[in-house]
Phi, psi and omega in degrees: 000030178288155185276131173251173181304128180083355180285158178298160175302158185302319181294329177291320178299318179292317178301316180298320181289321177296320178297318178300315182295324177291316180297329182282349180095003177298322174243117187273160175307135183074359179279155183269138175280158176301155176296160182306319181301318179292320179295323177298320179293318184291328183249030183299329180291336180268311180195140176256008183275130178299324180298326179292318177298317181294323176296320179296317179295325179296324177299312181291328178293317179294331178279355179080016183274325181231167177215147177264136177244119187304128177076003183236317180137200182248132185233151171288130179295142185276354181297130175267118184301145176280120177271108183261102180264098188301315185292323181286317185289333182265004180290145179298334177297334181279292183284337180291344177256019174082010179266155176282142176297338180290339180301329179290327188276316196259354181054240182261016182277154184284124179247134176233142172253124191244134171060046179296128176235126179237124181211152173259131182208164176289137184278144177281171188298320184296310179291323180299321180297318180293318181282350179072033179235168181285141174305137182091350176294152183285138172227161172260122181254125178243118182239132180203159176242138179253138177240136175242122184055037178081001184254124176296129184236336185202141168253128185233129181230116182254148175234123181234131178307137184300326182293337177271329182276339187304129177078005180247172179284000172298334180275000180250163181299316180259115183278352178089178182303133180085348174067203185303319186292323177292323179292322176295322178298323181295334179258018173087016180231051179299131177299129180256336177202164181227157170224137177236127173255130182239142168216145179254134182206171175281149186281156171280166178301323180295318180291324176300314181290319184295317184262004177052050185243167176288138181300336182271357179271130180287162171245157170257119173265119184236130177242122180251138177243129177253127182248139173274182186293340178273357180092003179283138174282118185255350174202141168240128180235117178258124183237141174242115184251137169289111187298333181287347183262353191234148161242120180267122185239135178229119177260137181230140175291152180288000000 
């Protein structure tokens, strides 16, 4: 694993190999990694420097893969990543039958919805442009945080035009079976297609506190647009995901 021209830095090579070993099951969740002295021996062909090993461990720690326990050592984090399959969770067969899109993600794990806030307010220019309405027009804003097994994993904020939400359970804390999309279908604006824009970035201080995450762990900012059959955007949903908690999966037909 010596470095050649154009190859990643030595600490990155070691981090990549340790990640591979963890993914392969050589080091199990909650299992302890070898001590630094042992790692130096194992990666002697790449680097014998203690600082290089520590840099490699810092990469995995920042990614949320390992954690240090004072006086004990370095361990693989026991958290099982949420596999978020966008195409499966957004299929009409899922929410159209009264099931939550979250059922696809969490399997048998405990899901909590925390601090649901529902309010009607004037929309800002950015969201208004996407929704095709005038700035200042009323929208229903739904803000909530999701916890899996007691761990905050995502902040989700939806915007629905007031004329579509009016008189439906979209304006209530509990939207009912099938959620927002089933309620939109009931008023003749069933989502016919979706688009998701993703970007990865470092979190703000507010996001670090909200999701109880390490400041060095990135977030995935995801914005989803739901379109009805006429092409109207009927919902905009801005989500902030703790990147260390998720595997984003997209299946495509050949």
